[in-house]
N, C-alpha and C positions, 0 to 999 in steps of 0.2 A: 259862623258869621252869616251864612246863607239864609238861615231862618229869620233872624232879626231884620236882615236886609229886605227879604221878600215881604215880611209883615209891614215894614215901614212903607214900602212902595204901595202895597195894597191899601194901607190907610190913607196915603196921599191921593191915590186914585179915587177912593171913596169920597174924600174931601172935595175933589173936583166935581164928581157926579152930583153930590148934594148941592154944591154952589150953583152949578148950571141948572139944576132942577128948580131951586128956589128962585133964581133969576127969572125963569120962564113963568113960574107961578105968580111972582110979583108983577110981571108984565101983563097978567090977566089971562094966561092960558089955563085951560082946564087940564086935569090929570090925563085925560085921553089925548090931548093935543101935544103933550110934551114929547119932544124928540131930542135925544142926546146927539151931539155932534161927534160922530166917530169917524170922520174923514181922516185920511192919512196925515194930512198937514197938521190938523189939530192934535192928533195923538202923538205925532212926532215932536211937536213943540212942548206938549205937556210932559212927555216922557223924560225929557231932559231935566225938568224941574224935579220930577219924581226921583230920579236916580241921584241927582246932586243932593237933594234934601235928605234922602235915605242914607246916603254916605255920611253926611254930617251927623245924623242921628246915631250911627253905629261906630263912628270913628272916635272911639274912646279906648284908652289903653287897657282898661280892665276887660272890655269885651274882646279885644284882639288877643290879649294874653290868655283869656279863658279858651278862646277858639283854638289857639295853638296847643294848649295843654290837653285839649280833648282829641287832638289828632294823634293817632298812634303811628309809630314808625315800624310798620311790618309786624312781625311776631315778637319783637323785642319788648322789654319792659319800658322802653323809652317813648316819650311823646315828642312833639316838635317844639316844645317851649325851650327858651334859652337855658333855663335852669336844668332841664333834663339833658339837653345835648351837650352842655358844657360841664356836666357833673363829673366827679371823680370816677364813677362807675362807667360812664360812657367813654371816657379817655382810656380806662383800663381795657374795655372791650376793643377799642381801636388799636391799642398797643399790642394786644394779643391776637389780633386778626390774622397776621401772617401765619401763625401756627394753627389757629382754630379753623380758618376758612381761607386757604391760600388762593382759591379761585376768585372769591370776592375781593380779596386784597389786591390781586392783579388787575381786576376790572376797574378799581377806583384809582389806580396809579396813573399819573400823567404819562402820556405817550412821549417817548424820547424821539426827537428828530434824528434821522440818520446823519452821520457826520459828512457824508458825501452828497447830501441833497443840495443841489444848486452849485456845487463846487466843480463839477465836471467841465462845464463850459468855461469857468473862470481860469482853470488851470491851463487850458490850451490856448487861451487868448494871449496874443503877444501885442502889447501896446507900444512897442518901440518902432 
C-alpha cells in the first residue's frame, strides 16, 4: 500500500506545482520570475488534500487485499490475508503449537489474573 500511496501523493504534488506555475505564467510572469509558494502554511494546507485524495485513490478492496497477501508472517508459509490466516493449515499449526513450540504457545496465552488481586483489602473490611 505504501508505494501506491506515495505515488498518488507525488502526482498530486506535481499537479499543484503545475497549476501554480501556469497561474503565474498566465499572470504575465516570465520563467525566471516564477517562485513557488513553499511556506509552511501553504504546504500544510495542501498536504491535507494530498493525503485525503491519495487515500481515496488507494482505498479499494483489491489493492488492500493484495497488500495483505504480499505481507509474509515471519518464516511461515502464511501471509496476512484473511484466506491464509483462516486456512485449515493455519488452524492446524495453531492447534499443534503447544507441542511444536511450547514457548511461543505460552507467550500468546492471555495472562490470568491472580485470584487474590484486590481481594486482600475487601476480606478485612467490616461494613457492619
